[in-house]
N, C-alpha and C positions, 0 to 999 in steps of 0.2 A: 197412394203410397202413405205409409205411416207418418204421422207428425211426431218428430222426436224432440223438438225444442219449443218451449213457450217463449216466444219473442218478447212479449210484454214483460214477463217475469224476468227474463234475461236482462233487458234494458234497465229495469228497476234495480235488480241486484248489482249490476255493474255501476250504475249511477250512484246508488247508496254507498257502495264501498269506496268509490273515488271521493264522494262528498265527505265521508267520515275521515278519510286519510288527509283531506285538505282542511278539515275543520269547518265544513260548509253544510248546507242542506241540498237535497235533490228534489226536483219537481218534474212530474210526468209531462210529456209533450202534449200539446193540444191535438186530440185525435183527428182533427180536420187537416192538420199539417203533415206533410211528408218528412220535413226536416226541421229541426234536429230530432234526435231520439229522446231528448230530455234536456234539462237545464241544471247546471250547478250554480247554486246561489251563495256567493260569499257573504259573510256577515255584513260587510259594508262594500258597496260597489254594485255594478250591474251584473245581471245573470250572464253566465257563459254557456253557449250551446255545447251539448254533448252528443257526439256520434259514437255508436257502439258497433263493433264488428267482432265476429267469432274467429278465432285462430284454430284451425283444424290441423291434424297431422297431414303433411303433404303426401299425396299418392303418386309416386313416380310413374310416369307414363299414363296417368289417368286423364280422362276427358276433362279439360278445363274450359267448359262452356259456361260462362257466367250467367247465361239466361236460364240454365238448369240448376244453378246452385253449385256448391262445393262438392267435389267427388266423394269425400269421406262420408258426409252425412247422407248423401244420396245412396251410397252403398249400404250404409247402416240401416236406413229406412227400408230399403229393399229387403235386407236380411230380416228385419222385424216383420215385414209382411210375410216372408217365407216361414218364419218361426210361428206366427199366428196361424197360417194355413196348416202347417204340420200339427199344431196343437188341436185344431178343429178336426183334423182327419184321424189322428192317432191318440190324442190325449197326452202326448209327450211334448215338452217344450225344450228344444235343443238350445245349447249355448251358441253365442256368436263370437267369431274370431275373424279379424281382418275383413269385416263386412260380409261374411258368409256364415250360415248356420252350420254347426258341427253335430254329427250324430253322436250318440252316447259313447260309442266305442272309439271315437276319434280323439286324438291328442292334438292340441294346437301346435302348428309348426314353430320351431324356434325362430327368434328374431335374428336375421342374418345381416340386415343393413345397419350401419351405424345410426344411432339416435341423435338427432339435433333438436334440442328442446325449443330453439327459437326459429326454426325454419317456418313453421306455420304462422308465427307472429310476424315475420318479415313479409310473407305473402299477404297477410291481412292488412298490414300497414300500406303496402304498395297498392293493393286493390282500392282501399279507401282514398289514397292519395291521388288516384287517377279518376275518381268519380267526378261528376259534372257539377260540383258545388261552385258557387262563385268564390273566387280565390279569397276575397275579403272575408267572406263568412268562414271559410275553412281556417284562415289565419287566426281568427279569434275563437275557434272551437277546440274543445278537448276531445281527443280520440281515446275511447275506452276499449281495450282489446280483451275479450273474454278468452282466456287460454284454456282450452278443453283438455289438453294433454298432460299437464304437469302441475306440480305445486309451485313453490316460489322459484323465481329465477335467481341465479347467482349474480354477484356484482359484475363479474366478467360478462355474463350473458346480457345483463342490462346495458353495459357499456357498448357491446357489439351491436345490440339492437339500436341504441341511440346513434352510433356511428352510421349504421345502415340508413336510418331515417333521415339523417342529415345528407348522406350521399345521394339519396333519391329525391331530396327536396320535399320531404313530407311537409305539407303546409300548416299543420296543426300547432297551436301554441303550446300544448302539452300532450304527451302520450302516456297512458297508464296501462298496466297489465293487471288484470284481475283473474286470479286462479279459479279453476273449476272447483277447487276444494273450499268449501265454506269455512270461514274462520281465518283464512289467510288474508292479511291486509293487502290492499292494492299497492302496487309498486310503480313508482314514477320512472319512466324511461327518459323523457326530456320535458 
């Protein structure tokens, strides 16, 4: 299956954006360690562990098997494989819509479901909140959410996300959202 995300680059970008917003520096994790994904280094004080997660658009009714990864990138990676197969066979490279390749004469279907920009962020926060970290480690860690769907969240969306994180008992000392779009500053949720 096609690889569609550079995990090391993603962790670096999210870490650097959060560090910049906090007036700190970011340090890459020790490659021999599984956790954390990096470190936020305040000008004075001890380093803070950083855990990074991607927030994908939720796929209603999709297979939510965490051992296989999120449904959206799996569908997208499968579509990329199909696009590459089509290109090798025909020399044409179709577009992708909704995790499926489109032929040249097809028009993408209209979006009929309401769009909730923070639904994927909520799923990502809940997923990381239920991981098997030691609770003490998680309480001193920053969670960086890479938001692949949108630009900046509105103040109301940030508040609803913070309320949700408190409601589910997310253990992180801070939660930040970093937009897919480069140049957008990181936004602190809690």
